[in-house]
C-alpha positions in Angstrom: -20.5 235.8 300.8 -20.1 232.8 299.1 -22.0 231.9 295.7 -23.5 228.6 296.6 -25.7 226.4 294.5 -28.3 224.1 295.7 -26.8 220.5 293.9 -29.3 218.2 295.5 -31.7 217.8 298.2 -29.7 218.9 301.5 -26.6 219.5 299.4 -25.0 222.7 298.3 -21.9 223.8 296.7 -19.9 227.0 296.2 -19.6 228.0 292.6 -16.7 229.3 291.7 -14.5 230.2 288.8 -11.4 229.2 286.6 -9.2 231.4 285.1 -10.5 231.1 281.8 -13.8 232.5 283.3 -12.8 236.0 284.0 -11.9 239.0 282.0 -9.7 242.4 282.8 -11.7 245.0 282.7 -9.7 248.3 281.5 -10.1 251.3 282.7 -10.2 254.9 280.8 -6.5 255.2 281.7 -3.6 254.0 279.7 0.0 254.0 279.6 2.9 252.8 277.6 3.9 249.5 278.3 7.4 251.2 278.4 6.5 252.5 282.3 5.5 249.3 283.3 7.3 247.6 286.1 6.8 244.0 286.8 9.2 243.9 289.5 8.2 242.1 293.0 10.3 241.1 296.1 10.1 238.1 298.6 11.8 238.7 301.8 15.1 240.2 301.0 14.9 239.1 297.2 14.0 241.5 294.5 13.0 239.9 291.0 12.6 241.3 287.6 9.9 239.1 286.5 7.1 237.6 288.8 7.4 233.5 287.4 8.7 231.1 289.2 9.6 227.8 287.7 7.5 224.5 288.9 9.9 222.4 290.5 9.8 219.2 288.0 12.9 217.7 286.1 11.7 218.5 283.0 11.6 222.0 283.5 14.2 222.8 286.0 18.2 221.8 285.9 21.0 223.5 287.8 21.6 225.3 284.0 17.7 226.4 283.6 17.9 227.9 287.2 20.8 230.2 286.6 19.4 231.5 283.2 15.5 232.1 284.7 17.6 234.1 287.3 19.4 236.1 284.8 16.4 236.8 282.9 14.6 237.9 286.5 12.8 235.1 287.9 13.2 233.1 290.0 14.0 228.6 289.6 13.1 226.1 292.2 15.4 222.6 291.9 13.5 219.9 293.3 15.2 218.4 296.1 13.5 215.2 295.6 13.6 215.2 291.4 16.4 213.1 289.4 19.2 215.2 289.7 19.2 214.3 293.2 19.7 210.3 292.5 21.7 210.0 289.0 24.7 211.0 288.6 24.2 210.7 284.3 20.7 212.5 285.0 21.3 213.7 281.2 21.2 210.6 280.4 18.0 209.2 282.1 16.0 212.1 280.8 16.9 211.2 277.6 15.5 207.7 278.5 12.0 209.3 279.5 11.4 211.6 276.3 12.4 208.8 273.8 10.2 206.8 275.6 7.4 209.4 275.4 8.3 210.4 271.8 7.6 206.7 270.5 5.4 205.3 273.5 2.0 203.9 272.5 0.8 203.8 276.3 1.4 206.4 278.4 2.0 204.2 281.7 4.9 203.1 279.9 6.3 206.3 280.6 5.2 206.5 284.0 6.5 203.3 285.1 9.7 205.0 283.9 9.4 207.9 285.7 8.5 205.6 288.7 11.7 203.2 288.4 14.1 206.6 287.9 12.5 207.8 291.5 12.6 204.9 292.7 16.7 205.5 293.2 17.3 206.3 296.8 18.4 210.1 297.2 22.6 210.9 297.4 22.9 214.3 299.2 26.1 214.7 297.7 24.4 214.7 294.0 21.8 217.1 295.6 24.7 219.3 297.0 26.6 219.6 293.8 23.4 220.8 291.6 22.9 223.3 294.2 26.1 224.5 294.0 26.1 225.1 290.4 23.4 227.7 290.6 24.6 229.5 293.7 28.4 229.7 291.5 26.2 231.7 289.1 25.3 234.1 291.7 21.3 234.0 291.3 18.9 233.4 293.9 19.1 229.9 294.8 15.6 228.2 295.7 15.0 224.1 295.9 11.9 222.5 296.9 11.1 219.8 299.2 7.8 217.8 300.0 6.4 218.6 303.9 7.3 215.0 304.2 10.5 214.7 303.7 11.5 218.6 304.8 12.8 218.1 308.0 15.0 215.3 306.9 16.8 217.1 303.7 16.6 220.9 305.2 20.0 220.4 307.3 21.9 219.6 303.5 20.2 222.0 301.8 21.5 224.8 304.7 24.7 223.1 304.6 25.1 223.7 300.9 24.0 227.4 301.0 20.3 227.7 299.8 18.6 231.6 299.5 15.0 229.9 299.4 13.4 227.2 300.9 9.6 225.7 299.1 7.7 223.3 300.9 5.3 222.4 298.4 2.9 219.3 298.0 -0.2 218.5 296.0 -2.7 219.7 298.6 -1.4 221.2 301.9 -3.7 221.0 304.8 -3.7 222.4 307.8 -4.1 219.5 309.8 -1.3 217.3 308.4 1.6 220.6 308.2 1.0 221.5 311.5 -1.2 219.4 313.8 -1.2 216.1 313.2 -1.2 214.4 316.4 0.6 210.6 316.9 3.2 210.6 313.9 6.4 211.9 315.6 7.7 212.4 312.2 5.0 215.0 311.7 6.0 218.3 310.0 5.1 220.8 312.5 5.7 223.9 309.7 5.5 226.4 312.6 8.4 225.1 314.4 10.1 224.2 311.1 10.2 227.8 309.9 10.9 229.3 313.2 14.4 228.0 313.8 15.4 228.8 310.0 17.4 231.7 308.8 16.0 231.4 305.2 12.3 232.4 303.5 10.4 229.4 303.2 7.6 229.3 300.6 4.8 226.9 301.2 1.6 225.5 299.6 -0.2 224.3 297.5 -3.6 225.2 299.0 -7.1 225.6 297.8 -9.0 228.2 300.2 -8.7 230.9 302.4 -8.2 229.0 305.6 -5.7 226.7 305.1 -4.0 230.0 303.0 -4.3 231.7 305.8 -3.3 229.2 308.8 -0.2 228.5 306.1 0.9 232.3 306.6 0.2 232.0 310.7 3.5 229.7 310.4 5.2 232.4 309.1 5.5 231.6 305.5 7.1 234.3 303.4 4.7 233.1 300.5 1.8 230.8 299.7 1.4 228.6 297.0 -2.2 228.6 295.7 -3.1 225.4 293.4 -0.7 222.2 292.6 0.8 223.2 289.2 -2.9 221.3 287.1 -1.9 222.1 283.3 -4.0 220.0 280.7 -2.9 216.7 279.7 -0.5 216.8 282.4 -1.9 216.7 286.4 -4.9 214.6 286.8 -5.8 215.2 290.5 -9.0 215.9 289.3 -9.7 212.3 287.9 -7.5 210.3 290.2 -8.8 212.2 294.0 -11.6 214.1 292.7 -9.5 217.2 293.8 -9.8 219.9 291.7 -8.7 224.2 292.1 -10.6 226.6 290.4 -7.5 229.2 290.2 -10.0 232.4 289.8 -11.9 231.8 293.0 -8.5 229.9 295.1 -6.5 232.8 294.1 -8.7 235.8 295.3 -9.6 233.6 299.0 -6.1 233.4 299.4 -5.9 237.3 298.3 -8.2 237.7 300.8 -6.4 235.7 303.8 -3.0 238.3 302.7 -5.0 240.7 304.0 -7.5 239.3 306.6 -3.4 238.6 307.8 -2.0 241.8 307.3 -4.5 243.3 309.3 -3.7 240.6 311.9 -0.3 241.0 312.2 -0.1 244.9 311.8 1.5 244.6 308.7 2.9 241.5 307.3 2.7 240.8 304.5 2.6 237.3 302.8 3.4 236.4 299.2 0.5 234.7 297.0 1.8 232.9 294.0 -0.1 231.0 291.5 0.5 227.7 290.6 -1.8 226.2 287.7 -3.9 226.9 284.6 -1.6 229.4 283.5 -0.9 228.5 280.1 0.1 232.3 278.6 0.5 235.6 278.9 -3.4 236.3 279.2 -3.6 233.6 282.4 -0.6 235.3 283.5 -2.2 238.9 283.6 -5.6 237.4 284.7 -4.1 235.8 288.2 -1.9 238.8 289.2 -5.4 240.8 288.4 -7.2 238.3 290.7 -4.8 238.8 293.9 -1.4 236.5 292.9 2.3 238.7 293.1 4.2 236.0 291.2 3.5 232.6 289.6 4.4 229.7 289.2 4.9 228.1 285.5 5.8 224.1 284.1 4.4 223.8 280.6 5.3 227.9 279.6 8.9 227.0 280.7 8.9 223.4 279.1 8.6 224.6 275.7 12.1 226.6 276.3 15.3 225.6 274.3 17.3 225.1 277.6 14.6 223.0 279.5 15.6 219.5 279.8 12.1 217.6 279.0 13.8 218.3 274.9 10.1 219.6 274.4 8.1 217.4 276.9 6.7 218.3 280.2 5.2 216.3 283.0 4.5 217.3 286.8 6.7 215.9 289.4 3.7 213.8 291.1 3.9 212.0 287.8 6.5 209.9 289.4 4.6 209.4 292.5 5.5 205.2 293.3 1.7 204.3 294.0 -0.3 207.2 292.8 0.8 208.8 289.7 -0.8 211.9 289.0 -0.2 213.3 285.6 1.2 212.3 282.4 4.2 213.1 280.5 3.0 215.9 277.2 4.8 217.1 274.3 4.6 221.2 274.5 7.3 222.1 272.1 8.9 220.7 268.6 12.6 219.7 269.8 14.1 221.3 267.0 11.8 224.6 267.2 12.1 225.2 270.8 12.4 228.9 271.6 15.1 230.5 274.3 13.8 231.3 277.8 14.8 234.7 276.8 12.7 234.5 274.0 9.8 232.6 276.0 9.7 235.5 278.7 10.6 239.0 276.7 9.9 238.5 272.7 9.9 238.8 270.0 6.9 236.6 269.6 5.6 235.0 266.1 2.9 233.4 268.4 -0.4 234.5 268.1 -1.5 232.8 271.3 1.0 234.4 274.0 2.3 231.5 274.7 5.8 233.2 273.8 7.1 236.7 275.3 4.7 236.4 278.6 6.0 239.1 280.2 6.0 241.4 277.5 2.3 239.8 277.0 1.7 241.0 281.4 3.6 244.1 280.8 1.1 245.4 278.2 -1.9 243.9 279.7 -1.2 245.9 282.5 -0.5 249.4 280.6 -3.8 248.8 278.6 -5.4 248.9 281.8 -4.2 252.1 283.2 -1.9 250.4 285.5 2.1 251.0 286.5 3.3 248.4 288.9 1.9 245.0 290.1 0.5 245.9 293.2 -1.7 248.1 291.6 -3.0 245.7 288.9 -4.3 243.8 291.7 -7.0 246.4 292.1 -7.9 246.4 288.4 -11.6 245.7 287.4 -13.1 242.3 286.2 -15.8 240.4 285.0 -17.2 236.8 285.1 -18.3 235.4 281.5 -22.0 234.4 281.7 
């Protein structure tokens, strides 16, 4: 039953919860963290850690995608980012980070990002970036927006991608599946049915939209839009916010409904937003997520192309940017990705050794794998 509150005469709103509002409640059983598995499988692809990268140029280059794949996660390249627009992308990223370090007005950096993203997409550059990841032998995933999915996907398929991510800030059932009067509108159900590779779609914020996307044949549904304190300002710009604990739980309920509806087809739920450290990862999975999509936590790694700076892909929107360029690590003191994920750590706040923290949380609560951990008890802060 929905927890509704009256916010004024004749107007009610749902009471919702952020990840910071909930706590994991350990059971009477504990186990060694060495006996805990963080592996999960998306369609035919198995991953040893439940971590995907948020598809932004600040986090993912071909080299970063390869390294994340080698560490057991999944790097997601942005098919509409700078790697598909500029042959000298490293020097362009250096322009962004240099300006961010000395600019007094955040709008200066946003204008530069907009300028760089105004360059035309070059299929050859995109295919070259994908080929580097594929040649390394790791699972190759690429993100497209719903608006450009139909036009870009043939290039991606020809390049040999393994997984396609169709992701927007917010994907609605109407825009994706039933928009009428526009011949270029994406019918996601038809689109997925014609592909031989699994598709992950999102972001969503509620049960109904998650269930709709599951019915299109998506192998995974993304909950959230990559919100990060100081970086994503969708709430300020559009008035739209996603309370992640509630949204994940609602999507997990949609997954159960769809499982019953189809007689056993399981769709994975991927949480993307308000995850800053190991504790947030654990809470997201405890609320029902199968994996998490990380932005700022991975941007702190030495291999991240943002050189210690983070911004979401929506920050470069040509008319309504949603996000800022924010520092996440001192450039000379960034730990390697392996340490960010698996430690060891001297950070007392859980931003390093992310997977180690998740494993320890699971062990303290007495669970041995991710699916079991989704049944752990939760409490809400008063």
